[in-house]
N, C-alpha and C positions, 0 to 999 in steps of 0.2 A: 187243717194242719194238725199233725200229731205232736203232742208234747213229748219231750225226751223221756219223761218218766212213765208214759202210758203203755209202753211195751207193745205197740201195734194195735191197741184197742181203739175203736172208733167211738166218738162221742154219741150219745143218744140223739142229739139234734141232727147230726149228719146222717145217721141211719134213718131217721124219720123223713128227712128231705129226699134221700135216695128212693125210699119206698113210695113217697108221694109222686115223684117224677116218673117212676116206672109205671105206677097206676095210671097217671095221666096219659103217658105214651100209649099204653095198652088201650085205653078208652078211645082216644082220638084216631089211632092208626088201625086198630084191629076190629073195633066194634062197627058193624054195618050202620050206615046212616043214609037216609034218602037224600038224593041230590036232584037238582033240576038241570039236566044237561042235554044238549041236542046238537048233533053235527048235521048241518044241512048238506044237500047234494053238492053245493058249490065248494064247501070245505073238503069234502071227500074227494072231489075231483082235483083240487089243488094238491092234496096229499099224494094221490096217485101220479099226478103230473110231476111232482118233485122226485118221486121214486124212479120214474122212467128217465128223467133228466140225469139223475145220479148214475143210473146204469149206463146210459149213453155216454156220459162223460168219462166214466171209468173205462169203457171199451175203447173210446177214442184215445185216451192216454196210453192204454196198453198197446194199441196199434201204432202210435207214434214212437213209443220206446220199446218196441218188440225186440229189436236186435240186442239192446242192452239187457233186457229181462232174460232172454234166452242165454246170453253169455254169462250172466250172473248165476243162473241155475246150473249151467254146465260147470262153472268154476266150483260151485258148492258141492256137486256130486262127483267131481273129477278125482280120480285116484292119484295119489302122489307117485311120482316116478321112482323115488328111492325104494319104496316097498316092492314094486314090481321088479326092479333091477335085482334086488337081493334074492327074490324067489327064482328068477331066471338064472342067476349065477349059481345058486345051489343045485338046480337041475342039471346044469352043464358039468358040474364037478363030479356028479355021480356016474355019468356015462363015459 
């Protein structure tokens, strides 16, 4: 916390703590460390099966709500009638 008379200066303790935390984060997150990890074929199969199920479920939901999806997309890209009426009215006045 800053004292009212410090005019925005940090105390040396806070500066030291910030430097220490930054150094620790750098060491633990960015420095390479050897790990003992193995994903067996069963785990890989489960991951692939989950991705296939996600794709199948998404396609099924899209198929169920296809009409709503297409109507929403048409509404999104539909031109407003007032703008087209103004341009058509301007063309008929010139002729």
